[in-house]
N, C-alpha and C positions, 0 to 999 in steps of 0.2 A: 210703851211706844202706843198700842192706841188710845191711854190716856189726854197724850202729848192731841195726835188725831182728833180726838176727837171732844174736846177743851177747845179746838180754834176755827169749829166746825161745825158744832152742835151745840145748841143753846139746851148743857147740859150744868143741873146743880155740882151738887157734890164730886161728884164722880162721872163717869162714862151714861150714854145715856143707857136706855135699853137696847136698841139695833149692836151700841157697841159693846157693849157687856153682852151679848150674844156670839157675839162675834166670838170673844175671848173665851167665855163657853167653850167653841166651839175645837176654839186653836187646843186647846187644855183637852179634849180628846183624845184629837190626837195624832199630840203626840206620848199620851199616853199608850197610842199602839205602833205606832211608831218601829220599825222593825230594829232600830238598829239604837234606838235608846241613848246609853251613853255616850257611846262613840258617835252619835247625830249630827250630817254637817250643817252648814246654812242650808233653806232650800232652795236658795239660786245654784246649788250646787249639790243639789242632790240629787237622787239615779232615781228615787219614786216621789210622787208628789203625792199627795196625801188631803189636800181641800182637794174639791167639788172649784170647776170654776168663776166662780162668781164669790165662791170665800177670795181665793184666791188673787182675784182680779181687787178684791176687799181691800186684802194685805197687801196688797206691792202699789197701793196706792196710798196704804198708811204709811210705809219703811221709806218711802218715795218723799212724806213731807215727813218723818216726824225723824231716820234715819239721820239724815243732815245735824240736826235739833240732838238728838241725843252725846254728841261732843258738849253742848254747855253744860245739856244737863245733870248728864253723866257719864263723864268721861269712861271712865273707869266704863263700865256696860256697856262702851264705843267703843273702844279699845277688845274689849272681851272676841267682840264683835265682832269687831276687822280682826284679827287673833283667828278666831273661828270661820272665818272664808276663804280665809288660805290652806283648810285642812282640805284634803282627797276625801273623796264620798266611799265609804267601808263593799265588802265585795259583798253581799249579800250573801256568799256559797259557808256556810258551819266549817267554822273554820280549826274545828276540834278536830286531833287525830284519830281516839280512840269510836268515837260515833259511824258507822259506814252512811255511805250513801245508799240509796235503794237503787 
């Protein structure tokens, strides 16, 4: 999505510009630190907001632009994202009955 946005809005050569590349790196770092990992819902439905406000605003702008265009560029990824958006946010409580809460 960032590459789609960057191509349309920035003077990028063969790949994303430096600003967009930094945003991609930041997003990957935040995803690695996500407490939900594989159960992570879409950001719009998540109870934990991982991004700083300025990065969150940039991502929202990118998604507003690139989201509808994903249907044409990457229809399977767009469908997968749509299905993920219907999933509820999981609880952060420990579900393992073997672990005792303090």
